[in-house]
N, C-alpha and C positions, 0 to 999 in steps of 0.2 A: 212150570206153569205156562200154559199156552195162552196166546192172546184171544183164543176163542172164548175164554171166560168172560170177555167183555162184549159178547154178542148182544144184539138188540133183543128186546123182550121176547123170550122164547114162547112158542105157541104149540098147542096140540094140532092134530090134523083137522079138527073141526074149527080151528081159528081161535079157540079160547086160550087165554094165557096159561102156560104150564107153570104153576106156582112153585113146584119143587125145583125145577131148573132155574127159575127166576131167583129164588132164594139162594141156591148154590152159586149162581153167577154173581149176585150182589155181594155175597159174603166173601168170595174169593177176590173180587175187585177191591173191596175194602181192605182186605189183608195185604194185597199187593201195594195199594197206595200207602198204607201205614208202615209196613215193614220194609219194603224195598225203596220207597221214595220218601217215607216219613212225612207224608201229607195226611193230615187228619181227615178221615172220612166225614166226621161231623161238620168240619169247616167246608168240605166240598159240597155236602148236602145243603148247608146253609147258603152257599154261593148260588147253587142252582135255584133256590127259592127266593133269592134276593131280587129286588127290582132291577131293571136293565140299566138304570143310571148309576148303580153302585159299583165303583171301583172295578171296572172291566176294561180290557184293552180292545183296541181296533187293530186287526191284523192287516198289514199293508205289504203286499208282495211286489217286489221291484223286478221288472224285466230289464235286462240289458239290451235286448233287441225285440223286434216286433214278432212275437209268436202267439198270434191270436188263437191258433188251434189248441193251445194249452189251457185256455180260459175255462172251458167246460170241465176239464179234468181237475183243475184246481178248485173249482166250485164244488165238485163232488167230494173232494178230499176234505175241504175245510168248511163247506157251507153249513153243516149241521153242528159245527164246533165253535164257530165265531159268528155272532149275529152282526158284527161289523167287520166286513171283509172288502178290501179295496185293492185294485191293481194299478200300478204305475207302469205305463207301457209307452216307450218312445215311438212317435210317429203312428200311433194307433188311429184307425178310422172307426173304431167301434163306437156305437152310440149307447152301449149298455151303461146304466147308471153307476155300476161299480167299477168302471174303467176310467181312469184319468189319463188323458193323453198328454204326454210331455215330449220334449225334444232335447237332444244333446248326444254327447259322446259317451259310450259305455265306460270309458276310463274315468269319467267324472259323473258316475250315476248318482252321486249325492245331489247334483243339480236337480234331479227329478223331484226330490223331496221339497226343495225350495220352490219349484214351480207349482207344486201341488198344495202348498201350505194353506192357501185360502180355503180350498175345499176341505182339507184335513181339519182346519180349525173349527169347522161346523159339525164335526162328528161328536156324538155324545159318548165320550169314553174318558178314561183316566190316563191311559198310556197308549202310545203307538208302538206296536211290535213290527219292526221292519225286517223282512227276510227276502232273500233271493228267490226267484220263481223256481229255481232248481234245487232249493233247499227244502227238505221235508222234516217237519216237526214230528217228534215222537207221537204216535197215534193216540196216546192217552191224554195228551195235553189239549186243553181247550180254554175258552175264555174264563172258566170258573176256577181253574187251578194253575194256569201258567205263571201269573204274577207271584202267587204264593210259592211255587216251585223255585222261582228265582229269588225269593225272599225280598221282594221289592215293596217299599212303601210308596205313598202317593207322590212323593217328589223325587224318587230314585230312578236313575237310568241304569242301563246295563250294556256292557260290551265285553268281548272275550278277554281282552287284556289291554293295557296301555303301556307302550314302550317307546322310549325316545328314539328318534331316527338317526341322530348324529353319531351313535355308536352301534348302529345296526348294519354291520358290514355284510351279512349274508343275504340281504334282501335287495333285489335289483331296483325296486321302487324308491329306495332311499335316495337314489340319484335324482329323482324327480323332486323330492323334498329339499335336497341341497340347492337346487337351481331355480325351481319354479317361482319362488317368491322374489327372486332377483329380476326375473324377466317378465315384468308386469305392466308394460306400456299400455296405457288406456284404462287401467284399473287403479283407482286411488284408494287402495285398501287401507292405507295408514289412517285415513279419516273415518273408517268404519269399524275395523276390528279393535278389540282392546289393545292398548299400547303394550310394548314389549314387557315392561315390568309387571303390569297388571295381568297379562297373559301368563307370565311365569308364576305369579301368585295363585292364579286360578288352577293351573295344572298341578302345582305342589299340594293343593288341598286334597288331591286324590292319591297322595302318597308317591307321586312320581319324582324320582331323583333326576333332576335336570342336569346336574353337573355344571360344567362351564359352557355348555352348548357349542363347543368347538368340534368341528368335523376334522378328525385326525387324517393324516396322509394315508395311513394303512387302511382306514375304513373306506376312503375313496377308492383306493386301489382294489380292494376286495370287491366293491360294487361294480367297478369297471370291468374287472375280470369276469364276473358273473354275467354282466350285460353282454360282453363280447361273446362269451360261450353260448348264450341263448340267442345271439344275433338280434338282440332287442332293439327296438326303434330308438331307445334313449341314446344309443351310440351315435345316431345321426342328429338327434335333437339337441344334445348338450355337448359342448366342447370338452375334450379330455384335459383334466389337470388333477394333480394330487397334492396341491398346496393346502395346508391346514387353514381353516377359516371358521369364523363364528357364524352360526345361522342368523339370518336377518329377522327371523321370527321363530319362537319355540314351537316345535311340532312333535306330535306323537303318532305312532302307527298302530294298527290292529287289524286283524281279520274283521271284516265289516259286513259279511253277508247275513249277519243276524245282530241286531241291536235294538234296544228299547229306549224310548224317549218319553218322559212324562209330558203330558199335554201342556202343562204350564210353561214348559221350556221350548215349545214349538217355534214361536216367533223368533226368539233369539237364535236358536239353532239354525233355522232356515236362512236367516240373514247371513250368519257366518259361513254356512255351507255354500250359499250362493256366491259369496265373495271368493272363497277358495276355488270354486269351479271356474270363475272368471279368470283366476290366476293359473288355471290348468293344473291344479294340484291333484294328484291321484286320489281316487275315492277313499282308499284305505289309509290315507293320511288325513284327508279332509274331514271325513266322518268322525273318527275318534278325537281329532283336535277340536272340531266344532262342538262335539258332545261334552268334552271336558271343559270347554270354555263356558258353555251355556247351562250346564246342570251342576248343582251344588254337590250332589252325592251320586257317585257311579259305583255300582257293584259288579265285580267280575265273578264268575261262577266258581266259588271255592267252597260252598256248602256241601252237605252230604246228600242232597236229594237227587242229583243227577251228576253223571260224569259230563265233562265238556262235550259239546257237539263233536261229531266225527267227520272231518274232511277226508274224503277218499279220492285222491288224485290219480291213482293208478289201480288197475285190477278190478274196476267196477263191473266189467263184463263177466269175469269169472265169478264174482260174488252173485251177480244176477242169475247166472246159470244155476248156481247152487241153491238159490232161494226160489227158483221158478219165477223170477222177476215179480214176486209178490212183495208189496211194500210192507204188509203185515209180517210176512216171514222174515224180511230183512230186519225189522225191529225186534222180532223174537230173538234174534241173535245178538242184538245190541239194545236190550230193553231199558238199560239205564242211561242211554245217550239222549241228550236234549234234542239233537237233530242229526241228520246225516246229509252230507253235501259233497259233490253235486250228484243229482239223480236225473237222468234223461227220461222225462216223463213218457215219451213215446214208446219206451221199451219196458215200462213197468205197469203193473195193474194194481188197482185198489178195489177191495171188496168192502163196502161200508158195513156189511153184516158182521164182519170180523172185528169191528172197532170197539164197540161198547154195548 
């Protein structure tokens, strides 16, 4: 089944709607939603007819750097799918109302959410869907079906997974988690974050096995070897040692270029996220930990509606050549994926007429 079945209302040469094609397109779209994604067409239709205030997300795209040339492209891709669309861009000079200027280091892009919290709090929505500017959502997802596809209730959050960092030896950023909370001169985080025991309780409610929170010698060695191999700046930032020690604060890590925050948890999340940024905690530790502390219920994508999003760190040029650098053709090959990341927008094209 090709994505062309989701074309905009087909018309004859005289401009009148082609009812036979329209019926065929609508029928096949319903079959795809129901059979492939198990999304009820009736519920989707009801969502389209619902008032704007009813249980809908605001899509917030986070830029790591100032790429204002990508704004028109992203508006074209998402503008007809999300009535609430905002951009967080560091050091932006744009005066467009959908662009929120922020400032900070891309390694702590969680700070951008904290800086934008006041503006975000004024949005008429039920959830915030945060995604990287180079992450592309599946073209069939929009404000009417995204939360349903993730099986999220009004108080639920979402992130890819939650994993403790003290036994995560294959990840170079674990080094940041081991040391960042120890080197926090000028930040009185102990008076702001939940205390150690309370934080452990909040993390365990999400089914996280914290163990003894001791960083083992072999875990440190594995991280240091990886950092050395990558010539990572952590080799210069943190002194080498492989002595076992307990974390000073419980922390979890996760891929964080896509996560969902219920609006009711925004204030608490923004506070914790800002504190972690001040401590120079890496974003993919700061975001999942702040989310787990602030939100009572977090769902990772384990249901039948989509496969996990697809990070493609190598070979994207070859894939682009095969797909003609068409975003729709890319998702035709990965139609059950929630998203694909990263995609360099300057090399890909989007034809809105092929979307729905």
